[in-house]
N, C-alpha and C positions, 0 to 999 in steps of 0.2 A: 170492292177494290177502291172505290172512291173514298170510303171511310178509311181504308188503309193508307191512301194518299194523304189524307188530312192528319192522321196519326203520325205518319212519317214526317210530315212537315212540322208538327208540334215537337217531336223529339229532335228533329234536325235543327230546330231553333236553338237548342242547347249548344250545338256545334257552331251555329251561326253567331252566337254571342261572342265566341272566341275569335271567329274569322272576320265577320262583318260588323261586330260590335263596335270596334274603333271608328268605323265610318259613321255609324249611327250616333256615336258620342260627339263626333266632330261636325255634325250637321249644323249649318248656320241658322238655328232655330231662335225665334224671338222669346227669350227667357222671361221677359217682363210682361208679355201679353199671353196669358194661358190659352185663350181662344185661338189666337193666331198660331201659337205653337202647335196645338192639336191639328189645325188645318194643314200646316206645313208638314207635320209628321205623317198625316194620313195621305197627303200627296206623294210623299216619298214611298210609303208602303204600296200605294196604288201603282206606282211606277214599277216596283218589283213584281207585283202581281201581274201586270201587263206583260212584262218580259217573260215570266214563267209560262204564261198562257200562250204566248206566241211561240215559244220553244216547244210547248206541248203540241201545238198545231203542226209544226214542222215535223216533229218526230212521230206524231200520229199519222201523218201522210206516209212517212217511211214505213211504219208498222202496217198500214193498210196495204202498201205495195207488197210487203213480205207476206201478208195474209193471202193476197190474191195469187202469190207464187206458190201457195200450198203449204206454208210453214206455220199454220195456225197454232197448234198446241206446242210444237217444238220451239217456237219463238218464246212462249211463256216460260218454258223450262230453261232455255238458254239465258233469258233475262234473269231468272231467279238464281241460276248458278253463278252468273256474273256478279250479282249482288253479294252472294255469299263469298265469292272470291275476293271482292273488295274488302270484306271484313277480315278474312284470314290472312291476306297479304299485308304486311306491315307498311306503315307510311314511309319508313326509311327505304323500303324496296321500291315503292312508287317514286320516291324522290330521286332515284338514280336515273330515271327516264324523264326527259323533259317533254311531256305530252303536249304542252302548250307551245312548244318551239315553232311548229309550222305556222301558227297564227300569232306569233309573238308581236309582230308589227301592228296587227289589228288590236290586240290587247293593250299595247302601248297607247294607241290612239284613244281607246275607251277610257283608260286611266287619265289621259291628258284632258279629255272632254269633261270627265268628272271633276277634276281639279279646277277647271275654269268655272264650273257651275257652283262651286263652293263659295265663290265670291258674291253670289246673289242670294236673296232671301225670299223671292217670290214663290208661290205654290208651283208655278211652272218650272222653276229651277229645281225644286224638290222632286217634282215628278220626273224630270230628266235624270237627276241623280239616281233615283230608284230604278229607272229603266236601265241605265248603264250598269248599276250595281248588280242587277239581275243577270247581266251578260258575262260577268266575271267568272273564271273557273272555280268550281267548288265540287268536292267529292260527293256531297249529299245531293246536289243538283244532278250530277251524273247518275246517281242511283235512281233518282226520281224519273229521269229521262228514259232509263231502261224500262221502267214501269209504263211510261207513256207509249213506248214502242210496242210493248207487249199487249197493250190495249187493242192493237190491230184495227183501230178505228179513229178517224180524224177527230170527231166530236169527243169521244171518250178520252183520247190522248190529251186533248186540250183541257177537258174537265179534270183529268188526273193531275196535271200540272197546276191548274187553277186552285184546286183544293190543297195541293201540296203547299203552294204559296200562302194560301189562307191560314194553314196551320203554322207557318213560320211567323206570321204577323203578330200573334198574340204576345210572345215573349220579346220579339224584336221591337215592338211598340213600347215596351216597358223599359228598354235599355236607356233611352235618354233621361228617364226619371230615376232608375234604380241602378244603372250601370256601375257607378262608382262605389256602391254600397256592397256589392258582391265581390268577395275576394277571389283572386285567381285560383287558389286551392279549392274553393267550393265549386267554381266553374269546372275545374278539371275533374273533380269527383262526379259532377252531374253528367259530364260528357261521356263517361264510361258507359252510360246506357245507350248511347247512339249506335255502336256496333251491334248491340243486341237487337235493337229495333230494325236495323237494316237486314240482319240475318233472318229475323222472323218474317219480314216482308219477302225476302228471297225464297224462303220455304213455302210461303203462301203462293207465290207465283209458280213454283215447281208443282205443288199439289194441284193448282188450277190447271196446269198444262197436262196433267196425267189423266184428266177426264174421268174422275171417279164417280160421276153422277151425284155429287153432293150439291144440293141447291145453293146458289150464290158463291160457294167456295170453290168447287171443282165440277163445273157442268160437263156433261158428256160432249163428245165431238159433234154430235148432231145438234145439241142445244146451242153450242157455240156458232155453228153454221147458221142456224135459224135466227140467232140473235144478230148476226151480221148481215143477213140477207136483205133487209130493207134498204141498206146503203148501196146495194150492188147496181141499182138502176140509175 
């Protein structure tokens, strides 16, 4: 599942290039000093990674609570079904509902804080931009958080989001260097693979929840219980 998280992040970065790519292109990087530029860029990426890990921790706690409520395998199946639902329901349908409305004021403050950091060039400012960027709404992050909940374990939920973020770092780190050389048409073509990846991950979670006694892929209910038992005390 951790490998799946990394692959989801890798494929999601194709989506991130379109959504968060403009932020990466506008980062106040030192274009004249290659070493400083890399340091600034890595600080930004570390900030994103930290945000994703903290979100994984929070949703891992939620998944742990649902596990203790007796929803072990059902939770994995529901998470997988939700991922597939995100793929099948068009973006236009989602756009009709303002899911971020209840937290609109918070998001406004996050964007305002990001804008203020863009006036600074220190690694600390880059780190702050990355942290705030990781908190912005994103459909791919939502899909990954479903996976973190389905991990039913605090550490595994955190690790799931950490490796998801790690997967996004590869292409996102290349954006400031190659962003202007990739045309929008090419980016749109590449992004077509994103729903396929999310759908495959959803199927993986459903199979995992069915308890088919397939090592690593679909462990039995007993194996899942024994795997969680050390965290119960």
